[in-house]
py3Dmol code that shows the C-alpha trace and the ligand (Angstrom):
import py3Dmol

protein = """\
ATOM      1  CA  MET A   1     -98.266 -11.242-118.723  1.00  0.00           C
ATOM      2  CA  ARG A   2     -96.619  -7.862-119.054  1.00  0.00           C
ATOM      3  CA  ARG A   3     -97.843  -5.043-116.798  1.00  0.00           C
ATOM      4  CA  TYR A   4    -100.737  -3.003-118.247  1.00  0.00           C
ATOM      5  CA  GLN A   5    -101.275  -5.508-120.963  1.00  0.00           C
ATOM      6  CA  LEU A   6    -104.720  -6.313-119.441  1.00  0.00           C
ATOM      7  CA  GLU A   7    -105.645  -2.688-119.423  1.00  0.00           C
ATOM      8  CA  GLU A   8    -104.809  -2.460-123.196  1.00  0.00           C
ATOM      9  CA  THR A   9    -106.661  -5.637-123.974  1.00  0.00           C
ATOM     10  CA  LEU A  10    -109.768  -4.401-122.102  1.00  0.00           C
ATOM     11  CA  ARG A  11    -109.597  -1.011-123.850  1.00  0.00           C
ATOM     12  CA  ARG A  12    -109.699  -2.724-127.266  1.00  0.00           C
ATOM     13  CA  LEU A  13    -112.331  -5.152-126.125  1.00  0.00           C
ATOM     14  CA  LEU A  14    -114.609  -2.355-124.718  1.00  0.00           C
ATOM     15  CA  ALA A  15    -114.217   0.148-127.585  1.00  0.00           C
ATOM     16  CA  ARG A  16    -117.232   1.419-129.483  1.00  0.00           C
ATOM     17  CA  GLY A  17    -119.788   0.918-126.712  1.00  0.00           C
ATOM     18  CA  ARG A  18    -119.087  -2.708-126.098  1.00  0.00           C
ATOM     19  CA  THR A  19    -119.502  -3.863-122.482  1.00  0.00           C
ATOM     20  CA  ILE A  20    -118.589  -6.686-120.067  1.00  0.00           C
ATOM     21  CA  PRO A  21    -120.360  -7.461-116.815  1.00  0.00           C
ATOM     22  CA  VAL A  22    -118.759  -6.025-113.647  1.00  0.00           C
ATOM     23  CA  ILE A  23    -118.144  -9.593-112.411  1.00  0.00           C
ATOM     24  CA  GLU A  24    -116.045 -10.429-115.395  1.00  0.00           C
ATOM     25  CA  TYR A  25    -114.155  -7.113-115.162  1.00  0.00           C
ATOM     26  CA  MET A  26    -113.363  -7.936-111.459  1.00  0.00           C
ATOM     27  CA  ALA A  27    -112.412 -11.619-112.268  1.00  0.00           C
ATOM     28  CA  GLU A  28    -109.989 -10.499-115.018  1.00  0.00           C
ATOM     29  CA  ALA A  29    -108.520  -7.713-113.106  1.00  0.00           C
ATOM     30  CA  ASN A  30    -107.804  -9.835-110.033  1.00  0.00           C
ATOM     31  CA  SER A  31    -106.387 -12.797-111.815  1.00  0.00           C
ATOM     32  CA  HIS A  32    -103.904 -10.465-113.557  1.00  0.00           C
ATOM     33  CA  TYR A  33    -103.187  -8.600-110.330  1.00  0.00           C
ATOM     34  CA  TYR A  34    -102.346 -11.644-108.291  1.00  0.00           C
ATOM     35  CA  ALA A  35    -100.531 -13.468-111.080  1.00  0.00           C
ATOM     36  CA  THR A  36     -98.039 -10.711-111.508  1.00  0.00           C
ATOM     37  CA  ARG A  37     -96.885  -9.617-108.031  1.00  0.00           C
ATOM     38  CA  ASP A  38     -96.643 -10.166-104.297  1.00  0.00           C
ATOM     39  CA  PRO A  39     -99.022  -7.370-103.124  1.00  0.00           C
ATOM     40  CA  PHE A  40     -98.357  -7.549 -99.423  1.00  0.00           C
ATOM     41  CA  GLY A  41     -96.600  -5.384 -96.884  1.00  0.00           C
ATOM     42  CA  ALA A  42     -95.079  -1.921 -96.708  1.00  0.00           C
ATOM     43  CA  SER A  43     -93.671  -1.944-100.306  1.00  0.00           C
ATOM     44  CA  GLY A  44     -96.903  -3.476-101.654  1.00  0.00           C
ATOM     45  CA  ASP A  45    -100.558  -2.502-101.657  1.00  0.00           C
ATOM     46  CA  PHE A  46    -102.051  -3.910 -98.497  1.00  0.00           C
ATOM     47  CA  THR A  47    -101.222  -5.717 -95.182  1.00  0.00           C
ATOM     48  CA  THR A  48    -103.223  -8.654 -93.909  1.00  0.00           C
ATOM     49  CA  ALA A  49    -103.590  -9.969 -90.355  1.00  0.00           C
ATOM     50  CA  PRO A  50    -100.946 -12.742 -90.537  1.00  0.00           C
ATOM     51  CA  GLU A  51     -98.460 -10.125 -91.996  1.00  0.00           C
ATOM     52  CA  ILE A  52     -99.159  -7.921 -88.999  1.00  0.00           C
ATOM     53  CA  SER A  53     -98.230 -10.470 -86.329  1.00  0.00           C
ATOM     54  CA  GLN A  54     -97.406 -14.174 -85.895  1.00  0.00           C
ATOM     55  CA  MET A  55    -100.061 -14.140 -83.195  1.00  0.00           C
ATOM     56  CA  PHE A  56    -102.921 -14.376 -85.775  1.00  0.00           C
ATOM     57  CA  GLY A  57    -101.646 -17.561 -87.507  1.00  0.00           C
ATOM     58  CA  GLU A  58    -100.643 -19.109 -84.151  1.00  0.00           C
ATOM     59  CA  LEU A  59    -104.143 -18.674 -82.610  1.00  0.00           C
ATOM     60  CA  ILE A  60    -105.701 -20.133 -85.800  1.00  0.00           C
ATOM     61  CA  GLY A  61    -103.302 -23.063 -85.478  1.00  0.00           C
ATOM     62  CA  LEU A  62    -104.371 -23.548 -81.825  1.00  0.00           C
ATOM     63  CA  TRP A  63    -108.026 -23.316 -82.780  1.00  0.00           C
ATOM     64  CA  LEU A  64    -107.582 -26.128 -85.306  1.00  0.00           C
ATOM     65  CA  ALA A  65    -105.308 -28.280 -83.055  1.00  0.00           C
ATOM     66  CA  ASP A  66    -107.833 -27.827 -80.130  1.00  0.00           C
ATOM     67  CA  LEU A  67    -110.728 -29.022 -82.294  1.00  0.00           C
ATOM     68  CA  TRP A  68    -108.746 -31.943 -83.593  1.00  0.00           C
ATOM     69  CA  LEU A  69    -107.741 -33.020 -80.056  1.00  0.00           C
ATOM     70  CA  ARG A  70    -111.275 -32.770 -78.758  1.00  0.00           C
ATOM     71  CA  SER A  71    -112.633 -34.717 -81.764  1.00  0.00           C
ATOM     72  CA  GLY A  72    -110.511 -37.818 -81.137  1.00  0.00           C
ATOM     73  CA  ARG A  73    -107.228 -36.894 -82.930  1.00  0.00           C
ATOM     74  CA  PRO A  74    -108.117 -38.549 -86.339  1.00  0.00           C
ATOM     75  CA  ARG A  75    -104.784 -39.594 -87.907  1.00  0.00           C
ATOM     76  CA  ASP A  76    -105.562 -38.719 -91.448  1.00  0.00           C
ATOM     77  CA  ALA A  77    -106.727 -35.010 -90.848  1.00  0.00           C
ATOM     78  CA  GLN A  78    -105.305 -32.524 -93.402  1.00  0.00           C
ATOM     79  CA  TYR A  79    -104.729 -28.767 -93.291  1.00  0.00           C
ATOM     80  CA  VAL A  80    -106.182 -26.936 -96.223  1.00  0.00           C
ATOM     81  CA  GLU A  81    -105.713 -23.253 -96.891  1.00  0.00           C
ATOM     82  CA  LEU A  82    -107.435 -21.172 -99.622  1.00  0.00           C
ATOM     83  CA  GLY A  83    -105.419 -18.249-100.965  1.00  0.00           C
ATOM     84  CA  PRO A  84    -102.415 -18.497 -98.605  1.00  0.00           C
ATOM     85  CA  GLY A  85    -100.758 -15.356 -99.758  1.00  0.00           C
ATOM     86  CA  ARG A  86     -97.052 -15.458 -98.657  1.00  0.00           C
ATOM     87  CA  GLY A  87     -97.686 -18.633 -96.656  1.00  0.00           C
ATOM     88  CA  THR A  88     -97.123 -16.717 -93.456  1.00  0.00           C
ATOM     89  CA  LEU A  89    -100.460 -17.709 -91.750  1.00  0.00           C
ATOM     90  CA  ALA A  90     -99.773 -21.407 -92.591  1.00  0.00           C
ATOM     91  CA  ALA A  91     -96.204 -21.303 -91.283  1.00  0.00           C
ATOM     92  CA  ASP A  92     -97.375 -19.827 -88.009  1.00  0.00           C
ATOM     93  CA  ALA A  93    -100.358 -22.147 -87.709  1.00  0.00           C
ATOM     94  CA  ILE A  94     -98.335 -25.257 -88.543  1.00  0.00           C
ATOM     95  CA  ARG A  95     -95.788 -24.336 -85.854  1.00  0.00           C
ATOM     96  CA  ALA A  96     -98.522 -23.911 -83.301  1.00  0.00           C
ATOM     97  CA  MET A  97    -100.246 -27.164 -84.289  1.00  0.00           C
ATOM     98  CA  LYS A  98     -96.962 -29.105 -84.101  1.00  0.00           C
ATOM     99  CA  GLY A  99     -96.568 -27.808 -80.508  1.00  0.00           C
ATOM    100  CA  ALA A 100     -99.931 -29.385 -79.796  1.00  0.00           C
ATOM    101  CA  GLY A 101     -98.893 -32.676 -81.261  1.00  0.00           C
ATOM    102  CA  PHE A 102    -100.760 -32.318 -84.620  1.00  0.00           C
ATOM    103  CA  ALA A 103     -98.618 -32.334 -87.845  1.00  0.00           C
ATOM    104  CA  PRO A 104    -101.140 -32.705 -90.749  1.00  0.00           C
ATOM    105  CA  ASP A 105    -100.441 -32.829 -94.495  1.00  0.00           C
ATOM    106  CA  VAL A 106    -100.698 -29.365 -96.009  1.00  0.00           C
ATOM    107  CA  HIS A 107    -102.889 -28.465 -99.080  1.00  0.00           C
ATOM    108  CA  PHE A 108    -102.930 -25.007-100.676  1.00  0.00           C
ATOM    109  CA  VAL A 109    -105.489 -23.694-103.166  1.00  0.00           C
ATOM    110  CA  GLU A 110    -103.694 -20.949-105.008  1.00  0.00           C
ATOM    111  CA  THR A 111    -103.806 -19.773-108.645  1.00  0.00           C
ATOM    112  CA  SER A 112    -101.083 -17.155-108.515  1.00  0.00           C
ATOM    113  CA  PRO A 113     -97.545 -18.369-109.726  1.00  0.00           C
ATOM    114  CA  ALA A 114     -95.896 -15.434-107.968  1.00  0.00           C
ATOM    115  CA  LEU A 115     -97.508 -16.256-104.625  1.00  0.00           C
ATOM    116  CA  ARG A 116     -96.930 -19.983-104.980  1.00  0.00           C
ATOM    117  CA  LYS A 117     -93.201 -19.221-105.193  1.00  0.00           C
ATOM    118  CA  ALA A 118     -93.428 -17.301-101.866  1.00  0.00           C
ATOM    119  CA  GLN A 119     -95.413 -20.162-100.329  1.00  0.00           C
ATOM    120  CA  VAL A 120     -93.035 -22.966-101.275  1.00  0.00           C
ATOM    121  CA  GLU A 121     -90.237 -21.071 -99.400  1.00  0.00           C
ATOM    122  CA  ARG A 122     -92.212 -20.850 -96.127  1.00  0.00           C
ATOM    123  CA  VAL A 123     -93.986 -24.262 -96.380  1.00  0.00           C
ATOM    124  CA  PRO A 124     -91.761 -26.519 -98.551  1.00  0.00           C
ATOM    125  CA  GLY A 125     -93.816 -29.656 -98.122  1.00  0.00           C
ATOM    126  CA  ALA A 126     -97.181 -28.314 -99.281  1.00  0.00           C
ATOM    127  CA  ILE A 127     -99.330 -29.737-102.054  1.00  0.00           C
ATOM    128  CA  TRP A 128    -100.810 -27.127-104.450  1.00  0.00           C
ATOM    129  CA  HIS A 129    -104.238 -27.088-106.144  1.00  0.00           C
ATOM    130  CA  ASP A 130    -105.715 -24.735-108.762  1.00  0.00           C
ATOM    131  CA  ASP A 131    -109.157 -25.047-107.264  1.00  0.00           C
ATOM    132  CA  LEU A 132    -111.074 -27.133-104.736  1.00  0.00           C
ATOM    133  CA  SER A 133    -111.906 -29.904-107.085  1.00  0.00           C
ATOM    134  CA  THR A 134    -108.528 -31.788-106.588  1.00  0.00           C
ATOM    135  CA  LEU A 135    -108.516 -31.573-102.782  1.00  0.00           C
ATOM    136  CA  PRO A 136    -108.386 -34.982-100.998  1.00  0.00           C
ATOM    137  CA  ASP A 137    -111.818 -36.718-101.041  1.00  0.00           C
ATOM    138  CA  GLU A 138    -111.046 -38.737 -97.912  1.00  0.00           C
ATOM    139  CA  GLY A 139    -110.014 -37.833 -94.361  1.00  0.00           C
ATOM    140  CA  PRO A 140    -111.112 -34.822 -92.257  1.00  0.00           C
ATOM    141  CA  LEU A 141    -110.224 -31.393 -93.632  1.00  0.00           C
ATOM    142  CA  LEU A 142    -109.175 -28.435 -91.421  1.00  0.00           C
ATOM    143  CA  ILE A 143    -109.689 -25.555 -93.712  1.00  0.00           C
ATOM    144  CA  VAL A 144    -108.597 -21.834 -93.277  1.00  0.00           C
ATOM    145  CA  ALA A 145    -109.521 -18.936 -95.626  1.00  0.00           C
ATOM    146  CA  ASN A 146    -108.213 -15.550 -94.526  1.00  0.00           C
ATOM    147  CA  GLU A 147    -109.114 -12.657 -96.908  1.00  0.00           C
ATOM    148  CA  PHE A 148    -109.853 -15.110 -99.655  1.00  0.00           C
ATOM    149  CA  PHE A 149    -113.588 -14.598-100.297  1.00  0.00           C
ATOM    150  CA  ASP A 150    -113.245 -10.856-100.589  1.00  0.00           C
ATOM    151  CA  ALA A 151    -111.103 -11.373-103.731  1.00  0.00           C
ATOM    152  CA  LEU A 152    -113.803 -13.481-105.535  1.00  0.00           C
ATOM    153  CA  PRO A 153    -115.772 -11.555-108.167  1.00  0.00           C
ATOM    154  CA  VAL A 154    -119.235 -10.102-107.491  1.00  0.00           C
ATOM    155  CA  ARG A 155    -122.235  -9.686-109.713  1.00  0.00           C
ATOM    156  CA  GLN A 156    -123.870  -6.259-109.338  1.00  0.00           C
ATOM    157  CA  LEU A 157    -127.514  -5.690-110.248  1.00  0.00           C
ATOM    158  CA  ASP A 158    -129.625  -2.542-110.521  1.00  0.00           C
ATOM    159  CA  VAL A 159    -133.084  -1.986-109.003  1.00  0.00           C
ATOM    160  CA  LEU A 160    -134.745  -3.833-111.856  1.00  0.00           C
ATOM    161  CA  GLY A 161    -132.392  -6.845-111.464  1.00  0.00           C
ATOM    162  CA  ARG A 162    -130.362  -5.942-114.580  1.00  0.00           C
ATOM    163  CA  GLU A 163    -126.616  -6.834-114.428  1.00  0.00           C
ATOM    164  CA  LEU A 164    -124.273  -3.833-114.336  1.00  0.00           C
ATOM    165  CA  LYS A 165    -121.614  -3.609-117.016  1.00  0.00           C
ATOM    166  CA  VAL A 166    -118.419  -1.872-117.689  1.00  0.00           C
ATOM    167  CA  THR A 167    -117.506   0.019-120.828  1.00  0.00           C
ATOM    168  CA  VAL A 168    -114.973   2.582-122.063  1.00  0.00           C
ATOM    169  CA  GLU A 169    -116.032   6.216-122.543  1.00  0.00           C
ATOM    170  CA  ASN A 170    -113.676   9.030-123.447  1.00  0.00           C
ATOM    171  CA  GLY A 171    -110.753   6.799-122.731  1.00  0.00           C
ATOM    172  CA  ARG A 172    -111.919   5.774-119.192  1.00  0.00           C
ATOM    173  CA  PHE A 173    -113.454   2.682-117.793  1.00  0.00           C
ATOM    174  CA  VAL A 174    -117.038   3.461-116.533  1.00  0.00           C
ATOM    175  CA  ARG A 175    -119.686   1.288-114.849  1.00  0.00           C
ATOM    176  CA  LYS A 176    -123.117   1.937-116.318  1.00  0.00           C
ATOM    177  CA  GLY A 177    -126.064   2.156-113.860  1.00  0.00           C
ATOM    178  CA  GLU A 178    -126.674   2.212-110.128  1.00  0.00           C
ATOM    179  CA  VAL A 179    -125.814  -0.746-107.993  1.00  0.00           C
ATOM    180  CA  GLU A 180    -128.724  -1.982-105.866  1.00  0.00           C
ATOM    181  CA  THR A 181    -127.537  -5.517-104.964  1.00  0.00           C
ATOM    182  CA  GLU A 182    -124.412  -7.508-105.063  1.00  0.00           C
ATOM    183  CA  THR A 183    -123.911 -11.204-105.002  1.00  0.00           C
ATOM    184  CA  SER A 184    -120.929 -13.441-105.266  1.00  0.00           C
ATOM    185  CA  PRO A 185    -121.821 -16.716-107.035  1.00  0.00           C
ATOM    186  CA  ALA A 186    -118.252 -18.031-106.805  1.00  0.00           C
ATOM    187  CA  SER A 187    -118.160 -17.363-103.041  1.00  0.00           C
ATOM    188  CA  LEU A 188    -121.470 -19.214-102.530  1.00  0.00           C
ATOM    189  CA  ALA A 189    -120.233 -22.200-104.618  1.00  0.00           C
ATOM    190  CA  VAL A 190    -116.971 -22.360-102.660  1.00  0.00           C
ATOM    191  CA  ALA A 191    -118.834 -22.110 -99.269  1.00  0.00           C
ATOM    192  CA  ALA A 192    -121.234 -24.825-100.436  1.00  0.00           C
ATOM    193  CA  ASP A 193    -118.350 -27.070-101.510  1.00  0.00           C
ATOM    194  CA  LEU A 194    -116.450 -26.590 -98.214  1.00  0.00           C
ATOM    195  CA  ALA A 195    -119.572 -27.401 -96.247  1.00  0.00           C
ATOM    196  CA  ARG A 196    -120.278 -30.499 -98.351  1.00  0.00           C
ATOM    197  CA  ARG A 197    -116.679 -31.743 -97.805  1.00  0.00           C
ATOM    198  CA  VAL A 198    -116.726 -31.007 -94.050  1.00  0.00           C
ATOM    199  CA  ALA A 199    -120.069 -32.782 -93.646  1.00  0.00           C
ATOM    200  CA  ARG A 200    -118.898 -35.847 -95.579  1.00  0.00           C
ATOM    201  CA  GLN A 201    -115.197 -36.109 -94.533  1.00  0.00           C
ATOM    202  CA  GLY A 202    -115.175 -34.482 -91.114  1.00  0.00           C
ATOM    203  CA  GLY A 203    -113.292 -31.490 -89.903  1.00  0.00           C
ATOM    204  CA  ALA A 204    -114.038 -27.780 -90.063  1.00  0.00           C
ATOM    205  CA  ALA A 205    -113.602 -24.544 -92.033  1.00  0.00           C
ATOM    206  CA  LEU A 206    -112.625 -21.185 -90.536  1.00  0.00           C
ATOM    207  CA  ILE A 207    -113.509 -18.167 -92.724  1.00  0.00           C
ATOM    208  CA  VAL A 208    -112.044 -14.782 -91.794  1.00  0.00           C
ATOM    209  CA  ASP A 209    -112.792 -11.677 -93.868  1.00  0.00           C
ATOM    210  CA  TYR A 210    -114.236  -8.166 -93.832  1.00  0.00           C
ATOM    211  CA  GLY A 211    -117.942  -8.023 -94.442  1.00  0.00           C
ATOM    212  CA  TYR A 212    -121.492  -7.711 -93.228  1.00  0.00           C
ATOM    213  CA  GLU A 213    -124.397  -9.649 -91.910  1.00  0.00           C
ATOM    214  CA  GLY A 214    -127.819  -9.623 -93.412  1.00  0.00           C
ATOM    215  CA  PRO A 215    -128.918  -8.815 -97.012  1.00  0.00           C
ATOM    216  CA  SER A 216    -126.706  -7.114 -99.590  1.00  0.00           C
ATOM    217  CA  ARG A 217    -125.711  -3.635 -98.837  1.00  0.00           C
ATOM    218  CA  GLY A 218    -125.333  -2.540-102.467  1.00  0.00           C
ATOM    219  CA  ASP A 219    -122.016  -1.519-103.973  1.00  0.00           C
ATOM    220  CA  THR A 220    -119.040  -2.642-101.851  1.00  0.00           C
ATOM    221  CA  LEU A 221    -116.531  -3.027-104.817  1.00  0.00           C
ATOM    222  CA  GLN A 222    -113.327  -1.334-103.780  1.00  0.00           C
ATOM    223  CA  ALA A 223    -109.696  -0.916-104.964  1.00  0.00           C
ATOM    224  CA  VAL A 224    -106.635  -0.610-102.922  1.00  0.00           C
ATOM    225  CA  PHE A 225    -103.336   0.668-104.290  1.00  0.00           C
ATOM    226  CA  ARG A 226    -100.258   1.359-102.057  1.00  0.00           C
ATOM    227  CA  HIS A 227    -102.243   1.314 -98.858  1.00  0.00           C
ATOM    228  CA  ALA A 228    -104.895   3.781-100.032  1.00  0.00           C
ATOM    229  CA  TYR A 229    -108.402   3.416-101.532  1.00  0.00           C
ATOM    230  CA  ALA A 230    -108.463   3.915-105.297  1.00  0.00           C
ATOM    231  CA  ASP A 231    -110.865   3.988-108.138  1.00  0.00           C
ATOM    232  CA  PRO A 232    -111.800   0.321-108.997  1.00  0.00           C
ATOM    233  CA  PHE A 233    -112.416   1.447-112.669  1.00  0.00           C
ATOM    234  CA  GLU A 234    -108.830   2.777-113.126  1.00  0.00           C
ATOM    235  CA  ALA A 235    -105.895   0.632-114.058  1.00  0.00           C
ATOM    236  CA  PRO A 236    -107.601  -2.827-114.106  1.00  0.00           C
ATOM    237  CA  GLY A 237    -105.156  -5.509-112.978  1.00  0.00           C
ATOM    238  CA  GLU A 238    -102.878  -3.045-111.221  1.00  0.00           C
ATOM    239  CA  ARG A 239    -104.730  -2.608-108.028  1.00  0.00           C
ATOM    240  CA  ASP A 240    -106.368  -4.979-105.606  1.00  0.00           C
ATOM    241  CA  LEU A 241    -110.139  -5.262-106.255  1.00  0.00           C
ATOM    242  CA  THR A 242    -112.259  -6.672-103.418  1.00  0.00           C
ATOM    243  CA  ALA A 243    -115.845  -6.703-102.245  1.00  0.00           C
ATOM    244  CA  HIS A 244    -117.213  -7.012 -98.764  1.00  0.00           C
ATOM    245  CA  VAL A 245    -118.189 -10.571 -97.910  1.00  0.00           C
ATOM    246  CA  GLY A 246    -121.871 -11.261 -97.225  1.00  0.00           C
ATOM    247  CA  PHE A 247    -121.558 -13.635 -94.224  1.00  0.00           C
ATOM    248  CA  THR A 248    -125.253 -14.479 -93.953  1.00  0.00           C
ATOM    249  CA  ALA A 249    -125.299 -15.584 -97.615  1.00  0.00           C
ATOM    250  CA  LEU A 250    -122.179 -17.736 -97.070  1.00  0.00           C
ATOM    251  CA  ALA A 251    -123.703 -19.400 -94.033  1.00  0.00           C
ATOM    252  CA  ALA A 252    -126.951 -19.979 -95.907  1.00  0.00           C
ATOM    253  CA  ALA A 253    -124.942 -21.700 -98.694  1.00  0.00           C
ATOM    254  CA  ALA A 254    -123.472 -24.254 -96.228  1.00  0.00           C
ATOM    255  CA  GLU A 255    -125.675 -27.416 -95.749  1.00  0.00           C
ATOM    256  CA  GLY A 256    -125.144 -30.291 -93.306  1.00  0.00           C
ATOM    257  CA  VAL A 257    -122.696 -28.527 -91.024  1.00  0.00           C
ATOM    258  CA  ARG A 258    -122.746 -26.787 -87.640  1.00  0.00           C
ATOM    259  CA  ILE A 259    -122.449 -23.058 -88.192  1.00  0.00           C
ATOM    260  CA  SER A 260    -120.541 -20.911 -85.620  1.00  0.00           C
ATOM    261  CA  GLY A 261    -120.615 -17.157 -85.927  1.00  0.00           C
ATOM    262  CA  PRO A 262    -120.089 -14.878 -87.581  1.00  0.00           C
ATOM    263  CA  VAL A 263    -118.526 -13.052 -84.677  1.00  0.00           C
ATOM    264  CA  PRO A 264    -116.235  -9.978 -84.802  1.00  0.00           C
ATOM    265  CA  GLN A 265    -112.597 -10.817 -85.229  1.00  0.00           C
ATOM    266  CA  GLY A 266    -111.707  -8.876 -82.151  1.00  0.00           C
ATOM    267  CA  ALA A 267    -114.028 -10.872 -79.958  1.00  0.00           C
ATOM    268  CA  TRP A 268    -112.882 -14.171 -81.485  1.00  0.00           C
ATOM    269  CA  LEU A 269    -109.184 -13.387 -81.061  1.00  0.00           C
ATOM    270  CA  ASP A 270    -109.724 -12.294 -77.466  1.00  0.00           C
ATOM    271  CA  ALA A 271    -111.708 -15.499 -76.676  1.00  0.00           C
ATOM    272  CA  MET A 272    -108.813 -17.531 -78.244  1.00  0.00           C
ATOM    273  CA  GLY A 273    -106.340 -15.833 -75.830  1.00  0.00           C
ATOM    274  CA  LEU A 274    -104.783 -13.008 -77.842  1.00  0.00           C
ATOM    275  CA  PRO A 275    -104.056 -10.967 -74.698  1.00  0.00           C
ATOM    276  CA  VAL A 276    -102.348 -13.847 -72.959  1.00  0.00           C
ATOM    277  CA  ARG A 277    -100.337 -14.672 -76.058  1.00  0.00           C
ATOM    278  CA  ALA A 278     -99.222 -11.006 -76.435  1.00  0.00           C
ATOM    279  CA  ALA A 279     -98.199 -10.932 -72.776  1.00  0.00           C
ATOM    280  CA  ALA A 280     -96.106 -14.110 -73.142  1.00  0.00           C
ATOM    281  CA  LEU A 281     -94.399 -12.796 -76.312  1.00  0.00           C
ATOM    282  CA  ALA A 282     -93.620  -9.455 -74.564  1.00  0.00           C
ATOM    283  CA  ARG A 283     -92.185 -11.275 -71.547  1.00  0.00           C
ATOM    284  CA  ALA A 284     -89.903 -13.388 -73.898  1.00  0.00           C
ATOM    285  CA  ALA A 285     -88.758 -10.252 -75.758  1.00  0.00           C
ATOM    286  CA  PRO A 286     -89.241  -7.150 -73.550  1.00  0.00           C
ATOM    287  CA  ALA A 287     -87.636  -4.838 -76.134  1.00  0.00           C
ATOM    288  CA  ARG A 288     -90.452  -5.696 -78.545  1.00  0.00           C
ATOM    289  CA  THR A 289     -93.296  -4.897 -76.020  1.00  0.00           C
ATOM    290  CA  GLU A 290     -94.553  -1.826 -77.818  1.00  0.00           C
ATOM    291  CA  GLU A 291     -94.592  -3.479 -81.209  1.00  0.00           C
ATOM    292  CA  ILE A 292     -96.415  -6.528 -79.872  1.00  0.00           C
ATOM    293  CA  GLU A 293     -99.044  -4.293 -78.138  1.00  0.00           C
ATOM    294  CA  ALA A 294     -99.489  -2.279 -81.358  1.00  0.00           C
ATOM    295  CA  ALA A 295    -100.056  -5.471 -83.364  1.00  0.00           C
ATOM    296  CA  ARG A 296    -102.586  -6.748 -80.784  1.00  0.00           C
ATOM    297  CA  HIS A 297    -104.448  -3.479 -80.990  1.00  0.00           C
ATOM    298  CA  ARG A 298    -104.488  -3.432 -84.771  1.00  0.00           C
ATOM    299  CA  LEU A 299    -105.891  -7.021 -84.950  1.00  0.00           C
ATOM    300  CA  SER A 300    -108.531  -6.702 -82.294  1.00  0.00           C
ATOM    301  CA  ALA A 301    -109.556  -3.020 -81.519  1.00  0.00           C
ATOM    302  CA  PRO A 302    -113.059  -2.195 -82.954  1.00  0.00           C
ATOM    303  CA  SER A 303    -111.677   0.870 -84.663  1.00  0.00           C
ATOM    304  CA  GLN A 304    -109.020  -1.297 -86.360  1.00  0.00           C
ATOM    305  CA  MET A 305    -109.663  -4.767 -87.788  1.00  0.00           C
ATOM    306  CA  GLY A 306    -111.665  -6.013 -84.687  1.00  0.00           C
ATOM    307  CA  ARG A 307    -115.171  -5.263 -85.815  1.00  0.00           C
ATOM    308  CA  LEU A 308    -115.287  -5.005 -89.636  1.00  0.00           C
ATOM    309  CA  PHE A 309    -113.444  -8.418 -89.938  1.00  0.00           C
ATOM    310  CA  LYS A 310    -115.575 -11.317 -88.900  1.00  0.00           C
ATOM    311  CA  VAL A 311    -115.041 -15.002 -88.200  1.00  0.00           C
ATOM    312  CA  LEU A 312    -117.343 -17.829 -89.383  1.00  0.00           C
ATOM    313  CA  ALA A 313    -116.932 -21.531 -88.922  1.00  0.00           C
ATOM    314  CA  PHE A 314    -118.388 -24.639 -90.352  1.00  0.00           C
ATOM    315  CA  SER A 315    -117.784 -27.887 -88.483  1.00  0.00           C
ATOM    316  CA  ALA A 316    -118.811 -31.541 -88.953  1.00  0.00           C
ATOM    317  CA  PRO A 317    -121.815 -32.652 -86.924  1.00  0.00           C
ATOM    318  CA  GLY A 318    -119.796 -35.374 -85.177  1.00  0.00           C
ATOM    319  CA  TRP A 319    -116.968 -33.063 -84.297  1.00  0.00           C
ATOM    320  CA  ALA A 320    -116.441 -31.145 -80.995  1.00  0.00           C
ATOM    321  CA  GLU A 321    -117.962 -27.591 -80.662  1.00  0.00           C
ATOM    322  CA  PRO A 322    -115.367 -25.069 -81.925  1.00  0.00           C
ATOM    323  CA  ALA A 323    -113.756 -22.738 -79.458  1.00  0.00           C
ATOM    324  CA  GLY A 324    -113.923 -18.915 -79.590  1.00  0.00           C
ATOM    325  CA  PHE A 325    -117.620 -18.361 -80.565  1.00  0.00           C
TER     326      PHE A 325
END
"""
ligand_1 = """\
26
LIG
N -104.512 -15.332 -96.946
C -103.523 -14.472 -97.255
C -103.719 -13.782 -98.631
C -104.886 -13.056 -98.917
S -104.949 -12.296 -100.480
C -103.253 -13.526 -96.115
O -104.102 -13.424 -95.267
O -102.225 -12.860 -96.094
C -105.861 -13.350 -101.498
C -105.266 -14.607 -101.825
O -106.115 -15.527 -102.617
C -103.918 -14.600 -102.625
O -103.086 -15.652 -102.240
C -104.500 -14.838 -104.126
O -103.435 -15.229 -104.964
C -105.517 -15.850 -103.816
N -106.566 -15.974 -104.794
C -107.410 -14.916 -105.296
N -108.311 -15.396 -106.169
C -108.228 -16.776 -106.077
C -108.904 -17.805 -106.806
N -109.893 -17.585 -107.597
N -108.314 -19.051 -106.577
C -107.335 -19.298 -105.787
N -106.705 -18.371 -105.129
C -107.033 -17.136 -105.319
"""
view = py3Dmol.view(width=600, height=400)
view.addModel(protein, "pdb")
view.setStyle({"model": 0}, {"cartoon": {"style": "trace"}})
view.addModel(ligand_1, "xyz")
view.setStyle({"model": 1}, {"stick": {}})
view.zoomTo()
view.show()
C-alpha cells in the first residue's frame, strides 16, 4: 500500500460524524505501519533491546538453552518468536543456544512482508507463520516475544463502560470521550494460546515488554515517530502505535502453566549474568569497552529500560524452574 493511503481511506470513512472504535483505528494503523517499512534504528522511529546490543538476545538464548538442558534435552523442542523485527534477537539467541548444544527448528510469527525480508537474511532457515494457529502442535515450544504485545490493539472504555471511538472533525482525527480503562483482547487471547500450548506440548514462553502490574491504568496509547513521542491521532499508519502491556492480565489469562514474574528487565538481565557478559565482551574487544558499558546501562538501569520493561515467563509444569526470577 502506498504511503498515506490509509490516512486518506480513514478520512473518507470517518467523514460526516462516522466513527470507528479506538481498537480498530490502532489495528489498522499498525498493520499499515509495519507492512510498509523497517521501523528500527537511528534512521527509523525506535530502537529495541536486541538492536541496542547482542547481549540481550544472547542472554535470552542462554535462558532457553539452560531450561532445555535442565528439562532433559527433548530432541524435538522448537524455537518460536512472535514479531521478530529484523531477526536480530533470534540470530543472537540461536548462536548462544548452539554454543550450549541446542539447535532447534525456528518458527517466526510475523505479518509484515517488509520485516519478513529482513528476517530471512538473518535467519535463512526459519519457517514463517501469519498467526499462532499454524505453529507445530507437537513437541515442546520455547517461545520468545520482545515488544510484541505492546503493538497489539487495545480497547478503551469510558467510566460508564462505553467504547471510545475515533472520528474526523475539522480535518483532524479525534478520539471522543475520556479513557477510564484499557484492555487488549488480542493480547489476552495470544497469552491464553501460548499457555495452552506450553501446558500441552511442554516448553516455556518468555514475554518482555514495557508495561505495568495491577489493574488498567487508563489511557496508555502512545505514538512514536523518529525517536520522539507523537500524537497517536495524527498520520495513522505513519507512526508506531503502542499501548503499555498489562502484565497481571496476561498472567491471569494463562492457565495450566507455572508463572514466573513479572520482574523488572534490569533485575532479570543482571540475574542472567549481564555484567559478566559485558565484562567478557569488553575483554575481547577493549576498544569497544565504552560502547558495551553504555549498552549495558541502557538495557538495565532503572532510569533507562531496566524498570519500565518487565519479564514474564510461562513454563510447563513438568519442566525445570526457569532461571532469572
Ligand atoms: N521483537 C522485535 C520487534 C518488535 S516490533 C525487536 O525486539 O526488535 C513488533 C514486531 O511485531 C514487528 O516485527 C511487527 O511486524 C510484529 N507484529 C506486530 N503486530 C503483529 C501481529 N498482529 N501479528 C504478527 N506480528 C505482528
